[in-house]
Jmol script that loads the backbone (N, CA, C; Angstrom):
load data "model"
ATOM      1  N   MET A   1       4.025  10.903 -34.401  1.00  0.00           N
ATOM      2  CA  MET A   1       4.197   9.640 -35.090  1.00  0.00           C
ATOM      3  C   MET A   1       2.872   8.845 -34.947  1.00  0.00           C
ATOM      4  N   THR A   2       2.308   8.381 -36.074  1.00  0.00           N
ATOM      5  CA  THR A   2       1.111   7.578 -36.014  1.00  0.00           C
ATOM      6  C   THR A   2       1.482   6.170 -36.406  1.00  0.00           C
ATOM      7  N   VAL A   3       1.211   5.230 -35.549  1.00  0.00           N
ATOM      8  CA  VAL A   3       1.563   3.813 -35.850  1.00  0.00           C
ATOM      9  C   VAL A   3       0.493   3.268 -36.749  1.00  0.00           C
ATOM     10  N   GLN A   4       0.891   2.678 -37.840  1.00  0.00           N
ATOM     11  CA  GLN A   4      -0.010   2.046 -38.812  1.00  0.00           C
ATOM     12  C   GLN A   4       0.506   0.667 -39.149  1.00  0.00           C
ATOM     13  N   LEU A   5      -0.318  -0.222 -39.380  1.00  0.00           N
ATOM     14  CA  LEU A   5       0.073  -1.574 -39.856  1.00  0.00           C
ATOM     15  C   LEU A   5       0.845  -1.446 -41.137  1.00  0.00           C
ATOM     16  N   GLU A   6       1.967  -2.132 -41.211  1.00  0.00           N
ATOM     17  CA  GLU A   6       2.798  -2.094 -42.415  1.00  0.00           C
ATOM     18  C   GLU A   6       2.405  -3.225 -43.250  1.00  0.00           C
ATOM     19  N   LEU A   7       2.381  -2.988 -44.617  1.00  0.00           N
ATOM     20  CA  LEU A   7       2.097  -4.094 -45.537  1.00  0.00           C
ATOM     21  C   LEU A   7       3.363  -4.745 -45.869  1.00  0.00           C
ATOM     22  N   PRO A   8       3.454  -6.026 -46.130  1.00  0.00           N
ATOM     23  CA  PRO A   8       2.324  -6.920 -45.969  1.00  0.00           C
ATOM     24  C   PRO A   8       2.261  -7.307 -44.472  1.00  0.00           C
ATOM     25  N   ILE A   9       0.993  -7.550 -44.018  1.00  0.00           N
ATOM     26  CA  ILE A   9       0.829  -8.036 -42.661  1.00  0.00           C
ATOM     27  C   ILE A   9       0.352  -9.449 -42.777  1.00  0.00           C
ATOM     28  N   ALA A  10       0.538 -10.180 -41.738  1.00  0.00           N
ATOM     29  CA  ALA A  10       0.030 -11.616 -41.704  1.00  0.00           C
ATOM     30  C   ALA A  10      -1.469 -11.653 -41.576  1.00  0.00           C
ATOM     31  N   ALA A  11      -2.034 -12.578 -42.246  1.00  0.00           N
ATOM     32  CA  ALA A  11      -3.490 -12.787 -42.000  1.00  0.00           C
ATOM     33  C   ALA A  11      -3.739 -13.353 -40.571  1.00  0.00           C
ATOM     34  N   ILE A  12      -4.793 -13.024 -39.996  1.00  0.00           N
ATOM     35  CA  ILE A  12      -5.076 -13.608 -38.674  1.00  0.00           C
ATOM     36  C   ILE A  12      -5.296 -15.050 -38.888  1.00  0.00           C
ATOM     37  N   ARG A  13      -4.620 -15.806 -38.100  1.00  0.00           N
ATOM     38  CA  ARG A  13      -4.719 -17.269 -38.150  1.00  0.00           C
ATOM     39  C   ARG A  13      -5.513 -17.767 -36.919  1.00  0.00           C
ATOM     40  N   GLN A  14      -6.425 -18.704 -37.117  1.00  0.00           N
ATOM     41  CA  GLN A  14      -7.199 -19.264 -36.079  1.00  0.00           C
ATOM     42  C   GLN A  14      -6.670 -20.661 -35.726  1.00  0.00           C
ATOM     43  N   PRO A  15      -6.707 -21.055 -34.438  1.00  0.00           N
ATOM     44  CA  PRO A  15      -6.305 -22.481 -34.134  1.00  0.00           C
ATOM     45  C   PRO A  15      -7.179 -23.446 -34.915  1.00  0.00           C
ATOM     46  N   GLN A  16      -6.569 -24.601 -35.291  1.00  0.00           N
ATOM     47  CA  GLN A  16      -7.318 -25.537 -36.103  1.00  0.00           C
ATOM     48  C   GLN A  16      -8.367 -26.296 -35.241  1.00  0.00           C
ATOM     49  N   ASN A  17      -8.088 -26.543 -34.043  1.00  0.00           N
ATOM     50  CA  ASN A  17      -8.992 -27.222 -33.137  1.00  0.00           C
ATOM     51  C   ASN A  17      -9.236 -26.392 -31.949  1.00  0.00           C
ATOM     52  N   PRO A  18     -10.152 -25.421 -32.038  1.00  0.00           N
ATOM     53  CA  PRO A  18     -10.319 -24.442 -30.943  1.00  0.00           C
ATOM     54  C   PRO A  18     -10.734 -25.099 -29.632  1.00  0.00           C
ATOM     55  N   GLY A  19     -11.440 -26.198 -29.675  1.00  0.00           N
ATOM     56  CA  GLY A  19     -11.815 -26.922 -28.454  1.00  0.00           C
ATOM     57  C   GLY A  19     -12.584 -26.158 -27.470  1.00  0.00           C
ATOM     58  N   ASP A  20     -13.797 -26.558 -27.267  1.00  0.00           N
ATOM     59  CA  ASP A  20     -14.707 -25.898 -26.323  1.00  0.00           C
ATOM     60  C   ASP A  20     -14.274 -26.075 -24.858  1.00  0.00           C
ATOM     61  N   LYS A  21     -13.468 -27.073 -24.631  1.00  0.00           N
ATOM     62  CA  LYS A  21     -13.058 -27.392 -23.245  1.00  0.00           C
ATOM     63  C   LYS A  21     -11.828 -26.611 -22.796  1.00  0.00           C
ATOM     64  N   LEU A  22     -11.228 -25.864 -23.681  1.00  0.00           N
ATOM     65  CA  LEU A  22     -10.042 -25.008 -23.308  1.00  0.00           C
ATOM     66  C   LEU A  22     -10.454 -23.810 -22.522  1.00  0.00           C
ATOM     67  N   THR A  23      -9.673 -23.370 -21.623  1.00  0.00           N
ATOM     68  CA  THR A  23      -9.968 -22.124 -20.870  1.00  0.00           C
ATOM     69  C   THR A  23      -9.630 -20.972 -21.857  1.00  0.00           C
ATOM     70  N   ILE A  24     -10.158 -19.773 -21.435  1.00  0.00           N
ATOM     71  CA  ILE A  24      -9.841 -18.563 -22.189  1.00  0.00           C
ATOM     72  C   ILE A  24      -8.365 -18.370 -22.263  1.00  0.00           C
ATOM     73  N   GLN A  25      -7.679 -18.615 -21.131  1.00  0.00           N
ATOM     74  CA  GLN A  25      -6.232 -18.369 -21.153  1.00  0.00           C
ATOM     75  C   GLN A  25      -5.524 -19.426 -22.108  1.00  0.00           C
ATOM     76  N   GLU A  26      -5.978 -20.607 -22.154  1.00  0.00           N
ATOM     77  CA  GLU A  26      -5.420 -21.606 -23.070  1.00  0.00           C
ATOM     78  C   GLU A  26      -5.690 -21.204 -24.550  1.00  0.00           C
ATOM     79  N   ARG A  27      -6.918 -20.714 -24.774  1.00  0.00           N
ATOM     80  CA  ARG A  27      -7.240 -20.332 -26.154  1.00  0.00           C
ATOM     81  C   ARG A  27      -6.459 -19.071 -26.551  1.00  0.00           C
ATOM     82  N   PHE A  28      -6.233 -18.161 -25.581  1.00  0.00           N
ATOM     83  CA  PHE A  28      -5.435 -16.984 -25.869  1.00  0.00           C
ATOM     84  C   PHE A  28      -4.005 -17.378 -26.240  1.00  0.00           C
ATOM     85  N   GLU A  29      -3.413 -18.244 -25.394  1.00  0.00           N
ATOM     86  CA  GLU A  29      -2.001 -18.673 -25.647  1.00  0.00           C
ATOM     87  C   GLU A  29      -1.864 -19.256 -27.051  1.00  0.00           C
ATOM     88  N   GLU A  30      -2.770 -20.131 -27.417  1.00  0.00           N
ATOM     89  CA  GLU A  30      -2.736 -20.756 -28.707  1.00  0.00           C
ATOM     90  C   GLU A  30      -2.917 -19.710 -29.833  1.00  0.00           C
ATOM     91  N   PHE A  31      -3.853 -18.799 -29.667  1.00  0.00           N
ATOM     92  CA  PHE A  31      -4.063 -17.681 -30.677  1.00  0.00           C
ATOM     93  C   PHE A  31      -2.867 -16.789 -30.775  1.00  0.00           C
ATOM     94  N   HIS A  32      -2.321 -16.412 -29.568  1.00  0.00           N
ATOM     95  CA  HIS A  32      -1.141 -15.542 -29.618  1.00  0.00           C
ATOM     96  C   HIS A  32       0.061 -16.212 -30.275  1.00  0.00           C
ATOM     97  N   GLN A  33       0.258 -17.462 -30.121  1.00  0.00           N
ATOM     98  CA  GLN A  33       1.347 -18.160 -30.759  1.00  0.00           C
ATOM     99  C   GLN A  33       1.215 -18.099 -32.331  1.00  0.00           C
ATOM    100  N   LEU A  34      -0.037 -18.187 -32.790  1.00  0.00           N
ATOM    101  CA  LEU A  34      -0.342 -18.079 -34.247  1.00  0.00           C
ATOM    102  C   LEU A  34      -0.172 -16.674 -34.783  1.00  0.00           C
ATOM    103  N   ASN A  35      -0.370 -15.655 -33.864  1.00  0.00           N
ATOM    104  CA  ASN A  35      -0.521 -14.259 -34.308  1.00  0.00           C
ATOM    105  C   ASN A  35       0.288 -13.296 -33.441  1.00  0.00           C
ATOM    106  N   PRO A  36       1.597 -13.598 -33.317  1.00  0.00           N
ATOM    107  CA  PRO A  36       2.383 -12.681 -32.483  1.00  0.00           C
ATOM    108  C   PRO A  36       2.426 -11.190 -32.853  1.00  0.00           C
ATOM    109  N   TRP A  37       2.137 -10.935 -34.088  1.00  0.00           N
ATOM    110  CA  TRP A  37       2.209  -9.574 -34.614  1.00  0.00           C
ATOM    111  C   TRP A  37       1.135  -8.709 -33.976  1.00  0.00           C
ATOM    112  N   ILE A  38       0.075  -9.303 -33.500  1.00  0.00           N
ATOM    113  CA  ILE A  38      -1.028  -8.553 -32.872  1.00  0.00           C
ATOM    114  C   ILE A  38      -0.475  -7.806 -31.651  1.00  0.00           C
ATOM    115  N   LEU A  39       0.200  -8.532 -30.790  1.00  0.00           N
ATOM    116  CA  LEU A  39       0.824  -7.946 -29.596  1.00  0.00           C
ATOM    117  C   LEU A  39       1.801  -6.810 -29.988  1.00  0.00           C
ATOM    118  N   THR A  40       2.630  -7.106 -31.044  1.00  0.00           N
ATOM    119  CA  THR A  40       3.522  -6.108 -31.508  1.00  0.00           C
ATOM    120  C   THR A  40       2.855  -4.791 -31.910  1.00  0.00           C
ATOM    121  N   HIS A  41       1.769  -4.957 -32.630  1.00  0.00           N
ATOM    122  CA  HIS A  41       1.015  -3.728 -33.058  1.00  0.00           C
ATOM    123  C   HIS A  41       0.344  -3.000 -31.872  1.00  0.00           C
ATOM    124  N   LEU A  42      -0.143  -3.810 -30.915  1.00  0.00           N
ATOM    125  CA  LEU A  42      -0.783  -3.198 -29.724  1.00  0.00           C
ATOM    126  C   LEU A  42       0.281  -2.458 -28.949  1.00  0.00           C
ATOM    127  N   GLU A  43       1.534  -3.000 -28.873  1.00  0.00           N
ATOM    128  CA  GLU A  43       2.655  -2.279 -28.296  1.00  0.00           C
ATOM    129  C   GLU A  43       2.868  -0.935 -28.940  1.00  0.00           C
ATOM    130  N   GLY A  44       2.961  -1.024 -30.258  1.00  0.00           N
ATOM    131  CA  GLY A  44       3.169   0.190 -31.025  1.00  0.00           C
ATOM    132  C   GLY A  44       2.124   1.264 -30.825  1.00  0.00           C
ATOM    133  N   LEU A  45       0.847   0.837 -30.847  1.00  0.00           N
ATOM    134  CA  LEU A  45      -0.242   1.773 -30.638  1.00  0.00           C
ATOM    135  C   LEU A  45      -0.140   2.334 -29.154  1.00  0.00           C
ATOM    136  N   THR A  46       0.168   1.537 -28.225  1.00  0.00           N
ATOM    137  CA  THR A  46       0.305   2.050 -26.841  1.00  0.00           C
ATOM    138  C   THR A  46       1.490   3.016 -26.720  1.00  0.00           C
ATOM    139  N   ALA A  47       2.574   2.669 -27.325  1.00  0.00           N
ATOM    140  CA  ALA A  47       3.712   3.602 -27.320  1.00  0.00           C
ATOM    141  C   ALA A  47       3.377   4.913 -27.957  1.00  0.00           C
ATOM    142  N   ASP A  48       2.660   4.840 -29.062  1.00  0.00           N
ATOM    143  CA  ASP A  48       2.171   6.065 -29.702  1.00  0.00           C
ATOM    144  C   ASP A  48       1.328   6.943 -28.742  1.00  0.00           C
ATOM    145  N   CYS A  49       0.421   6.292 -28.072  1.00  0.00           N
ATOM    146  CA  CYS A  49      -0.411   7.050 -27.106  1.00  0.00           C
ATOM    147  C   CYS A  49       0.394   7.693 -25.993  1.00  0.00           C
ATOM    148  N   VAL A  50       1.418   6.956 -25.501  1.00  0.00           N
ATOM    149  CA  VAL A  50       2.256   7.470 -24.471  1.00  0.00           C
ATOM    150  C   VAL A  50       3.060   8.621 -24.983  1.00  0.00           C
ATOM    151  N   GLU A  51       3.572   8.542 -26.207  1.00  0.00           N
ATOM    152  CA  GLU A  51       4.291   9.608 -26.849  1.00  0.00           C
ATOM    153  C   GLU A  51       3.509  10.856 -26.999  1.00  0.00           C
ATOM    154  N   ARG A  52       2.183  10.687 -27.134  1.00  0.00           N
ATOM    155  CA  ARG A  52       1.262  11.828 -27.364  1.00  0.00           C
ATOM    156  C   ARG A  52       0.764  12.377 -25.993  1.00  0.00           C
ATOM    157  N   GLY A  53       1.163  11.688 -24.878  1.00  0.00           N
ATOM    158  CA  GLY A  53       0.853  12.263 -23.613  1.00  0.00           C
ATOM    159  C   GLY A  53      -0.438  11.708 -22.969  1.00  0.00           C
ATOM    160  N   LEU A  54      -1.000  10.690 -23.530  1.00  0.00           N
ATOM    161  CA  LEU A  54      -2.198  10.094 -22.905  1.00  0.00           C
ATOM    162  C   LEU A  54      -1.872   9.504 -21.547  1.00  0.00           C
ATOM    163  N   ARG A  55      -2.734   9.696 -20.594  1.00  0.00           N
ATOM    164  CA  ARG A  55      -2.548   9.155 -19.282  1.00  0.00           C
ATOM    165  C   ARG A  55      -3.346   7.927 -19.035  1.00  0.00           C
ATOM    166  N   ARG A  56      -4.435   7.727 -19.741  1.00  0.00           N
ATOM    167  CA  ARG A  56      -5.270   6.581 -19.583  1.00  0.00           C
ATOM    168  C   ARG A  56      -5.525   6.013 -20.981  1.00  0.00           C
ATOM    169  N   ILE A  57      -5.488   4.714 -21.151  1.00  0.00           N
ATOM    170  CA  ILE A  57      -5.701   4.097 -22.415  1.00  0.00           C
ATOM    171  C   ILE A  57      -6.650   2.890 -22.168  1.00  0.00           C
ATOM    172  N   GLY A  58      -7.570   2.706 -23.022  1.00  0.00           N
ATOM    173  CA  GLY A  58      -8.455   1.538 -22.944  1.00  0.00           C
ATOM    174  C   GLY A  58      -8.038   0.488 -23.936  1.00  0.00           C
ATOM    175  N   ILE A  59      -7.973  -0.710 -23.550  1.00  0.00           N
ATOM    176  CA  ILE A  59      -7.597  -1.795 -24.493  1.00  0.00           C
ATOM    177  C   ILE A  59      -8.673  -1.892 -25.547  1.00  0.00           C
ATOM    178  N   GLY A  60      -9.877  -1.597 -25.242  1.00  0.00           N
ATOM    179  CA  GLY A  60     -10.946  -1.573 -26.221  1.00  0.00           C
ATOM    180  C   GLY A  60     -10.664  -0.586 -27.369  1.00  0.00           C
ATOM    181  N   MET A  61     -10.192   0.566 -26.979  1.00  0.00           N
ATOM    182  CA  MET A  61      -9.859   1.562 -28.023  1.00  0.00           C
ATOM    183  C   MET A  61      -8.708   1.004 -28.938  1.00  0.00           C
ATOM    184  N   LEU A  62      -7.719   0.429 -28.337  1.00  0.00           N
ATOM    185  CA  LEU A  62      -6.588  -0.109 -29.148  1.00  0.00           C
ATOM    186  C   LEU A  62      -7.075  -1.189 -30.013  1.00  0.00           C
ATOM    187  N   PHE A  63      -7.997  -2.074 -29.566  1.00  0.00           N
ATOM    188  CA  PHE A  63      -8.509  -3.129 -30.423  1.00  0.00           C
ATOM    189  C   PHE A  63      -9.274  -2.499 -31.660  1.00  0.00           C
ATOM    190  N   GLU A  64     -10.056  -1.474 -31.392  1.00  0.00           N
ATOM    191  CA  GLU A  64     -10.803  -0.886 -32.476  1.00  0.00           C
ATOM    192  C   GLU A  64      -9.939  -0.170 -33.489  1.00  0.00           C
ATOM    193  N   VAL A  65      -8.798   0.496 -33.040  1.00  0.00           N
ATOM    194  CA  VAL A  65      -7.917   1.124 -33.929  1.00  0.00           C
ATOM    195  C   VAL A  65      -7.213   0.023 -34.739  1.00  0.00           C
ATOM    196  N   LEU A  66      -6.841  -1.047 -34.078  1.00  0.00           N
ATOM    197  CA  LEU A  66      -6.183  -2.185 -34.829  1.00  0.00           C
ATOM    198  C   LEU A  66      -7.122  -2.786 -35.826  1.00  0.00           C
ATOM    199  N   ARG A  67      -8.395  -2.982 -35.437  1.00  0.00           N
ATOM    200  CA  ARG A  67      -9.327  -3.485 -36.405  1.00  0.00           C
ATOM    201  C   ARG A  67      -9.462  -2.559 -37.610  1.00  0.00           C
ATOM    202  N   TRP A  68      -9.557  -1.295 -37.358  1.00  0.00           N
ATOM    203  CA  TRP A  68      -9.658  -0.316 -38.464  1.00  0.00           C
ATOM    204  C   TRP A  68      -8.452  -0.417 -39.398  1.00  0.00           C
ATOM    205  N   GLN A  69      -7.248  -0.342 -38.776  1.00  0.00           N
ATOM    206  CA  GLN A  69      -5.988  -0.419 -39.573  1.00  0.00           C
ATOM    207  C   GLN A  69      -5.905  -1.746 -40.300  1.00  0.00           C
ATOM    208  N   TYR A  70      -6.303  -2.832 -39.716  1.00  0.00           N
ATOM    209  CA  TYR A  70      -6.276  -4.153 -40.351  1.00  0.00           C
ATOM    210  C   TYR A  70      -7.166  -4.181 -41.543  1.00  0.00           C
ATOM    211  N   GLY A  71      -8.389  -3.611 -41.415  1.00  0.00           N
ATOM    212  CA  GLY A  71      -9.347  -3.565 -42.524  1.00  0.00           C
ATOM    213  C   GLY A  71      -8.791  -2.782 -43.718  1.00  0.00           C
ATOM    214  N   ILE A  72      -8.109  -1.704 -43.423  1.00  0.00           N
ATOM    215  CA  ILE A  72      -7.534  -0.908 -44.508  1.00  0.00           C
ATOM    216  C   ILE A  72      -6.410  -1.721 -45.143  1.00  0.00           C
ATOM    217  N   ALA A  73      -5.558  -2.272 -44.349  1.00  0.00           N
ATOM    218  CA  ALA A  73      -4.379  -2.982 -44.862  1.00  0.00           C
ATOM    219  C   ALA A  73      -4.791  -4.237 -45.668  1.00  0.00           C
ATOM    220  N   THR A  74      -5.881  -4.849 -45.285  1.00  0.00           N
ATOM    221  CA  THR A  74      -6.332  -6.085 -45.964  1.00  0.00           C
ATOM    222  C   THR A  74      -7.473  -5.907 -46.905  1.00  0.00           C
ATOM    223  N   HIS A  75      -7.869  -4.681 -47.163  1.00  0.00           N
ATOM    224  CA  HIS A  75      -8.934  -4.317 -48.015  1.00  0.00           C
ATOM    225  C   HIS A  75     -10.228  -4.946 -47.570  1.00  0.00           C
ATOM    226  N   GLY A  76     -10.458  -4.906 -46.193  1.00  0.00           N
ATOM    227  CA  GLY A  76     -11.724  -5.345 -45.680  1.00  0.00           C
ATOM    228  C   GLY A  76     -11.807  -6.806 -45.243  1.00  0.00           C
ATOM    229  N   GLU A  77     -10.670  -7.489 -45.110  1.00  0.00           N
ATOM    230  CA  GLU A  77     -10.733  -8.901 -44.569  1.00  0.00           C
ATOM    231  C   GLU A  77     -11.323  -8.800 -43.191  1.00  0.00           C
ATOM    232  N   PRO A  78     -12.325  -9.742 -42.936  1.00  0.00           N
ATOM    233  CA  PRO A  78     -12.949  -9.725 -41.586  1.00  0.00           C
ATOM    234  C   PRO A  78     -11.982  -9.883 -40.479  1.00  0.00           C
ATOM    235  N   TRP A  79     -12.263  -9.184 -39.398  1.00  0.00           N
ATOM    236  CA  TRP A  79     -11.421  -9.219 -38.246  1.00  0.00           C
ATOM    237  C   TRP A  79     -11.877 -10.392 -37.384  1.00  0.00           C
ATOM    238  N   LYS A  80     -11.013 -11.229 -36.975  1.00  0.00           N
ATOM    239  CA  LYS A  80     -11.341 -12.430 -36.202  1.00  0.00           C
ATOM    240  C   LYS A  80     -10.611 -12.512 -34.934  1.00  0.00           C
ATOM    241  N   LEU A  81     -10.750 -11.485 -34.099  1.00  0.00           N
ATOM    242  CA  LEU A  81     -10.067 -11.436 -32.827  1.00  0.00           C
ATOM    243  C   LEU A  81     -11.118 -11.439 -31.708  1.00  0.00           C
ATOM    244  N   ASN A  82     -11.071 -12.477 -30.895  1.00  0.00           N
ATOM    245  CA  ASN A  82     -12.056 -12.676 -29.793  1.00  0.00           C
ATOM    246  C   ASN A  82     -11.914 -11.588 -28.771  1.00  0.00           C
ATOM    247  N   ASN A  83     -12.971 -10.824 -28.427  1.00  0.00           N
ATOM    248  CA  ASN A  83     -12.922  -9.840 -27.439  1.00  0.00           C
ATOM    249  C   ASN A  83     -12.538 -10.453 -26.045  1.00  0.00           C
ATOM    250  N   ASP A  84     -12.728 -11.703 -25.866  1.00  0.00           N
ATOM    251  CA  ASP A  84     -12.352 -12.364 -24.589  1.00  0.00           C
ATOM    252  C   ASP A  84     -10.884 -12.219 -24.327  1.00  0.00           C
ATOM    253  N   PHE A  85     -10.131 -11.974 -25.352  1.00  0.00           N
ATOM    254  CA  PHE A  85      -8.632 -11.893 -25.271  1.00  0.00           C
ATOM    255  C   PHE A  85      -8.131 -10.506 -24.830  1.00  0.00           C
ATOM    256  N   ARG A  86      -9.018  -9.503 -24.750  1.00  0.00           N
ATOM    257  CA  ARG A  86      -8.609  -8.178 -24.426  1.00  0.00           C
ATOM    258  C   ARG A  86      -7.869  -8.123 -23.112  1.00  0.00           C
ATOM    259  N   SER A  87      -8.401  -8.683 -22.070  1.00  0.00           N
ATOM    260  CA  SER A  87      -7.762  -8.676 -20.795  1.00  0.00           C
ATOM    261  C   SER A  87      -6.410  -9.344 -20.773  1.00  0.00           C
ATOM    262  N   ARG A  88      -6.309 -10.355 -21.611  1.00  0.00           N
ATOM    263  CA  ARG A  88      -4.993 -11.089 -21.670  1.00  0.00           C
ATOM    264  C   ARG A  88      -3.954 -10.224 -22.392  1.00  0.00           C
ATOM    265  N   TYR A  89      -4.429  -9.536 -23.440  1.00  0.00           N
ATOM    266  CA  TYR A  89      -3.439  -8.635 -24.152  1.00  0.00           C
ATOM    267  C   TYR A  89      -2.947  -7.525 -23.242  1.00  0.00           C
ATOM    268  N   VAL A  90      -3.877  -6.885 -22.538  1.00  0.00           N
ATOM    269  CA  VAL A  90      -3.449  -5.763 -21.675  1.00  0.00           C
ATOM    270  C   VAL A  90      -2.543  -6.252 -20.550  1.00  0.00           C
ATOM    271  N   ARG A  91      -2.781  -7.391 -20.076  1.00  0.00           N
ATOM    272  CA  ARG A  91      -1.848  -7.953 -19.004  1.00  0.00           C
ATOM    273  C   ARG A  91      -0.498  -8.247 -19.567  1.00  0.00           C
ATOM    274  N   ARG A  92      -0.482  -8.786 -20.881  1.00  0.00           N
ATOM    275  CA  ARG A  92       0.787  -9.026 -21.516  1.00  0.00           C
ATOM    276  C   ARG A  92       1.577  -7.777 -21.814  1.00  0.00           C
ATOM    277  N   LEU A  93       0.794  -6.714 -22.153  1.00  0.00           N
ATOM    278  CA  LEU A  93       1.469  -5.417 -22.398  1.00  0.00           C
ATOM    279  C   LEU A  93       2.134  -4.908 -21.130  1.00  0.00           C
ATOM    280  N   ILE A  94       1.371  -5.053 -19.976  1.00  0.00           N
ATOM    281  CA  ILE A  94       1.898  -4.521 -18.714  1.00  0.00           C
ATOM    282  C   ILE A  94       3.075  -5.412 -18.266  1.00  0.00           C
ATOM    283  N   GLU A  95       2.974  -6.670 -18.581  1.00  0.00           N
ATOM    284  CA  GLU A  95       4.090  -7.573 -18.214  1.00  0.00           C
ATOM    285  C   GLU A  95       5.363  -7.183 -18.990  1.00  0.00           C
ATOM    286  N   LEU A  96       5.217  -6.888 -20.230  1.00  0.00           N
ATOM    287  CA  LEU A  96       6.343  -6.393 -21.067  1.00  0.00           C
ATOM    288  C   LEU A  96       6.865  -5.018 -20.729  1.00  0.00           C
ATOM    289  N   HIS A  97       5.905  -4.175 -20.334  1.00  0.00           N
ATOM    290  CA  HIS A  97       6.193  -2.730 -20.046  1.00  0.00           C
ATOM    291  C   HIS A  97       5.548  -2.327 -18.721  1.00  0.00           C
ATOM    292  N   PRO A  98       6.077  -2.647 -17.618  1.00  0.00           N
ATOM    293  CA  PRO A  98       5.539  -2.372 -16.328  1.00  0.00           C
ATOM    294  C   PRO A  98       5.293  -0.860 -16.120  1.00  0.00           C
ATOM    295  N   GLU A  99       6.043  -0.077 -16.823  1.00  0.00           N
ATOM    296  CA  GLU A  99       5.738   1.365 -16.656  1.00  0.00           C
ATOM    297  C   GLU A  99       4.451   1.835 -17.247  1.00  0.00           C
ATOM    298  N   TRP A 100       3.824   1.011 -18.026  1.00  0.00           N
ATOM    299  CA  TRP A 100       2.483   1.247 -18.578  1.00  0.00           C
ATOM    300  C   TRP A 100       1.353   0.882 -17.713  1.00  0.00           C
ATOM    301  N   SER A 101       1.610   0.289 -16.576  1.00  0.00           N
ATOM    302  CA  SER A 101       0.590  -0.178 -15.644  1.00  0.00           C
ATOM    303  C   SER A 101      -0.449   0.918 -15.272  1.00  0.00           C
ATOM    304  N   PRO A 102       0.014   2.106 -14.966  1.00  0.00           N
ATOM    305  CA  PRO A 102      -0.966   3.203 -14.639  1.00  0.00           C
ATOM    306  C   PRO A 102      -1.872   3.576 -15.815  1.00  0.00           C
ATOM    307  N   LEU A 103      -1.522   3.204 -17.015  1.00  0.00           N
ATOM    308  CA  LEU A 103      -2.281   3.659 -18.167  1.00  0.00           C
ATOM    309  C   LEU A 103      -3.584   2.841 -18.326  1.00  0.00           C
ATOM    310  N   PHE A 104      -3.586   1.590 -17.856  1.00  0.00           N
ATOM    311  CA  PHE A 104      -4.643   0.682 -18.098  1.00  0.00           C
ATOM    312  C   PHE A 104      -5.367   0.328 -16.774  1.00  0.00           C
ATOM    313  N   GLU A 105      -6.656   0.241 -16.876  1.00  0.00           N
ATOM    314  CA  GLU A 105      -7.451  -0.303 -15.742  1.00  0.00           C
ATOM    315  C   GLU A 105      -7.629  -1.816 -15.973  1.00  0.00           C
ATOM    316  N   THR A 106      -7.263  -2.580 -14.987  1.00  0.00           N
ATOM    317  CA  THR A 106      -7.456  -4.015 -15.093  1.00  0.00           C
ATOM    318  C   THR A 106      -8.348  -4.437 -13.926  1.00  0.00           C
ATOM    319  N   ARG A 107      -9.097  -5.523 -14.169  1.00  0.00           N
ATOM    320  CA  ARG A 107      -9.963  -6.103 -13.189  1.00  0.00           C
ATOM    321  C   ARG A 107      -9.481  -7.538 -12.933  1.00  0.00           C
ATOM    322  N   LYS A 108      -9.931  -8.017 -11.833  1.00  0.00           N
ATOM    323  CA  LYS A 108      -9.667  -9.379 -11.490  1.00  0.00           C
ATOM    324  C   LYS A 108     -10.212 -10.327 -12.582  1.00  0.00           C
ATOM    325  N   ILE A 109      -9.467 -11.330 -12.929  1.00  0.00           N
ATOM    326  CA  ILE A 109      -9.979 -12.306 -13.939  1.00  0.00           C
ATOM    327  C   ILE A 109     -10.696 -13.362 -13.149  1.00  0.00           C
ATOM    328  N   HIS A 110     -11.960 -13.558 -13.526  1.00  0.00           N
ATOM    329  CA  HIS A 110     -12.857 -14.478 -12.849  1.00  0.00           C
ATOM    330  C   HIS A 110     -12.829 -15.847 -13.448  1.00  0.00           C
ATOM    331  N   THR A 111     -12.498 -16.011 -14.750  1.00  0.00           N
ATOM    332  CA  THR A 111     -12.479 -17.285 -15.358  1.00  0.00           C
ATOM    333  C   THR A 111     -11.074 -17.460 -15.919  1.00  0.00           C
ATOM    334  N   ALA A 112     -10.659 -18.709 -15.947  1.00  0.00           N
ATOM    335  CA  ALA A 112      -9.303 -19.083 -16.360  1.00  0.00           C
ATOM    336  C   ALA A 112      -9.125 -18.975 -17.834  1.00  0.00           C
TER     337      ALA A 112
END
end "model"
wireframe off; spacefill off
backbone 0.3
color backbone group
């Protein structure tokens, strides 16, 4: 089974007032509220990797696959996902699916 974005998908929405004074975590939470489908698709991609027997998965790989699929589904609409959010998404995946913890390498978060 190959997970692909289904049409129609939501356009990536950006916060109206991103605010330079917000922490990465605050910016992530705001972005995630506007784009919950991103986590859903990252879950699907991870589940697909697990089903195929992968023992290690990089969140960077998942982001790039999602970027590729999003580009195909939107006919090239620019991808506007901040790479600063990668660590937040992987932690959210592990929070939702603790059994996936061994699949991902995480490091200590140094900034909030």
